C-alpha positions as CSV (number, residue, x, y, z in Angstrom):
1,M,0.0,0.0,0.0
2,N,1.2,3.5,-0.7
3,V,0.0,6.8,0.8
4,L,0.6,10.1,-1.0
5,I,1.6,13.0,1.3
6,K,1.4,16.7,0.7
7,M,3.8,18.5,3.0
8,M,3.2,21.9,4.5
9,P,4.9,23.9,3.1
10,S,4.9,21.9,-0.1
11,E,7.5,21.6,-2.8
12,S,4.8,21.6,-5.5
13,V,1.5,23.4,-6.0
14,L,-0.1,20.5,-7.9
15,Y,1.7,17.3,-6.9
16,P,2.2,15.2,-3.8
17,D,5.6,15.6,-2.2
18,I,6.1,12.1,-0.7
19,V,5.0,8.6,-1.4
20,L,5.0,6.5,1.8
21,S,5.2,2.7,1.2
22,V,3.3,0.8,3.9
23,S,4.3,-2.7,4.8
24,S,1.7,-5.5,5.0
25,K,2.5,-5.8,8.7
26,L,1.7,-2.2,9.4
27,V,-1.5,-2.5,7.3
28,A,-2.5,-5.4,9.5
29,Q,-1.8,-3.4,12.7
30,K,-3.3,-0.1,11.6
31,G,-5.3,-0.8,8.5
32,H,-8.5,0.6,10.1
33,I,-6.8,3.9,10.6
34,L,-5.3,3.9,7.0
35,K,-8.7,3.2,5.6
36,S,-10.3,6.1,7.5
37,L,-7.8,8.6,6.1
38,E,-9.3,11.3,3.9
39,K,-7.6,13.9,1.7
40,G,-6.4,16.7,3.9
41,D,-6.1,14.7,7.1
42,E,-2.9,15.5,9.0
43,I,-0.7,12.7,10.2
44,E,2.6,12.5,12.1
45,F,4.8,9.8,10.9
46,D,8.1,8.0,11.3
47,A,9.7,6.7,8.1
48,R,13.0,5.7,6.5
49,I,14.1,7.6,3.4
50,M,14.5,5.3,0.5
51,T,14.9,7.8,-2.4
52,L,15.1,11.6,-2.4
53,G,13.0,13.1,-5.1
54,N,13.3,16.2,-7.2
55,E,11.0,18.4,-9.2
56,F,10.1,15.4,-11.4
57,K,9.8,12.6,-8.8
58,M,8.3,12.3,-5.3
59,H,10.5,11.5,-2.3
60,H,10.0,7.8,-1.5
61,L,9.9,6.7,2.2
62,H,9.1,3.4,4.0
63,L,6.6,4.1,6.8
64,N,7.5,2.8,10.2
65,D,4.6,4.2,12.2
66,F,2.1,7.0,12.1
67,E,-0.7,8.6,14.0
68,K,-3.6,10.8,12.9
69,T,-3.4,14.2,14.7
70,G,-7.2,14.9,14.4
71,K,-6.5,18.0,12.3
72,S,-7.4,18.5,8.7
73,I,-7.0,21.1,6.0
74,T,-8.8,21.7,2.7
75,L,-6.6,20.8,-0.3
76,S,-7.3,21.6,-3.9
77,E,-7.0,18.9,-6.5
78,I,-3.8,16.9,-6.4
79,V,-2.5,15.5,-9.6
80,V,-0.7,12.1,-9.5
81,R,1.6,11.2,-12.4
82,E,2.3,7.5,-12.5
83,S,5.9,8.3,-13.7
84,T,6.6,9.9,-10.3
85,L,5.8,6.7,-8.3
86,P,8.6,4.4,-7.2
C-alpha cells in the first residue's frame, strides 16, 4: 500500500511531495486507521528515506509508524503522475 503525502509547506503546488510505502505488517496493525484517512487529514509519521525526489519525482519513504493528529486542511485537486511513483 502507498500513501501520498502533501507536506506543509509543499515543494509543489499541484503534486504530492512524498509517497509512503506501507508494509503489510503495518497495514495489518493499523489498516483501520489507514482506511479512515481522507484527503487533507494531518498525520505525524516516522519513516525511513529510500529515495530523495526532485521536481520530477516524489520522495520515497518506507513508513515505520504513524498517528492521525485529528487536524485536517482543505486541499485543492492533487495530480498524480504514474511516472513519479517508485
